[in-house]
N, C-alpha and C positions, 0 to 999 in steps of 0.2 A: 844726560846732558841736554839742556834746553837749547833749541835752535833759535836763531835770531828772528825767525818768522813767527814763532809762537806768541811772543809778547805783542807783536803788531796785530796778529789775528785776534787776540783777546781784547786789545784796545778797540779795534774796529767793531767787534761783537758787542762790547759794553756800550760803545757810543751809539750803535744802532738801537740797542734796547732802550737806552735813556731817551733817545729821540722819539721812539715809538710810544713810550709812556707819556712823554710830554704832549705829543700830538693827540693821543687818545683822551687825555684829560682836558685839553683845550677844546676839542670838538664836542658838539652836542650829540647825545645818544639818539638812536633811531628806534621808534616804537616797533615792537614785534608784530608781524602779521598774524592774524588769527589762523588756526588750522582750518582747512576747508570743511571739516565736519567735527562736531564735538557735542557732548552733553554736559550740562552743568546744573548744579543746584544753587540757587541764589536766594539769599535772605535780604529782603528789602524793607526799608522803613521810610515810607513817603509821607512826611508831615504827620507822623503818628499812626499811619495805617500800616500794619505789619502784614507782610506777605511772604510766602515761600513759592518760588517759581522754579519749575523744572523746565529747562530750555534745551532744545535740540536745534543746533545751527547746521544747516546743510547747504552750503554754497553751490556745490556741483549740481544739485537738483533744484536750486533756486527757491528754497523755502526755509522758514524759521518757525518752529512750533514751540509754544509755551503752554504749560499747564500751571495756572495761577491759583493758589489757595490763599484767600484772604483769611486773616485770623478769625474774624467773626462773620464771615460771609460765605457765599456760594463758590463752588469750584468753577473757574472760568477757563475755557480753552481759547487759545489765540493762534490761528494759523495764518502766517504772513507769507505772501508769495513775492517773487522778484518783480513781477509786473505791477506792483503797488497795491494789489488787492489783499485785504485782510479780512478774515472771518473770525468774529468773536462770538462764542456760543457756550451754552451750558447743556448738560445732559441730565439735569434734574427733572422733576415733574413738570416744570414750566417750559422747558426746552426753548430757551431764548436764542436768537441768532441776530447778529448785526453785521452788515458788510460795510467796510470802510475802504475808501480809495485814496491813496497817497500818490503824489507825483514821482516818488522814488520807491524803489523796492527795498530788499534787505541790504544790509551793509556788506560791502565787499570785504574780503579778508584784509586788505591793505587800506581800509577806510581812514586810518590815521595819517596816511601819507599827506604831507603838506601841513600838518598840525603845527602849532606854535609851541616850542618847548618853553616851559615856565620854570624849570629847575627841579630840585629834589625837595621832598617833604616826607616826614614821618607820619604815617597814619595806620592805626590799628596794629601797631607793632612792626610794621614794615617800612623800610626805607624805599621810597618810590620816586621814579622819574614822573614828572607831571607834564601833560600836554593840554592845550586848549584847541578845540576844533570848532570851526564856524560859529564862534561867539555864543555857543549855548551848552557846551559840555567840557568839563575838566575830567581828564582820564588819568588815573594813577596806575602805574605799572611797577611791579617789584623790580628793584635794580638788579638783583642776583638772578632770579629765575625768569624774568621778563614776562611773568604772568600778570593778568589784570588783578587788581586788588580792590579798586574803588572808583566810582565816578560820581560826578555831581552835574545834574542838569540845571542850568541857570535859565530861568523863565521869568516873564514879566511878573507873575504872581509870587515869585520867591524862588527857593531852591528845593530840589528834590535830591536826597542823597541815597545812593545805592551801593552798599559794600558788595564787593565781588570776589570772594575768595575763589580763585581758579575759575572764574566765571565771567561771562559777558552777556549783555542784553542788547539786542538790536533796537535802536530808537532813531527816529528821523528828526527833521526839524520841527515836527509837531510835538516833540517831547516823548516821553516813555508811554507806551501803550499799557504799561503795567499798573496803572493807577486804578483800574476798575472802570468799566464802561457802563455797566447796568446800575 
């Protein structure tokens, strides 16, 4: 026999579920923070320049290390420190090295905090939430896994597109360091 309280309990439970679904659909999603350490392989196409970048992000130790292989160029190493110093160098017979100083260090894991939500967009077969940060980057995150999929740097000279399957690349207001320095 069904008690009188069971239908009321079910009605309250169903109402709560409906209200939470409505609330979650009306609110904007929050971008996921990056893990404190990770390695990723990134395929980049910057205005026709193809690159494969192995990236090691290490927030606890304040560093970001990239090994950048241009399609038809030399292997470039990019070591970025949280104090804003970056070393870009090669280990080939020429052994080039360049030191750069930026007013900011590597990106914090929650660097997307405060970004402007632009809505959802399909890109490369993924349904993504899209955010804009500081008027120079559009960041695409997979709706289901919350993993980075793609980003676009908007600069005065045009756009640089970087697909990011399970990957992220640190870049500051100076644009991506992945364009090749030498």
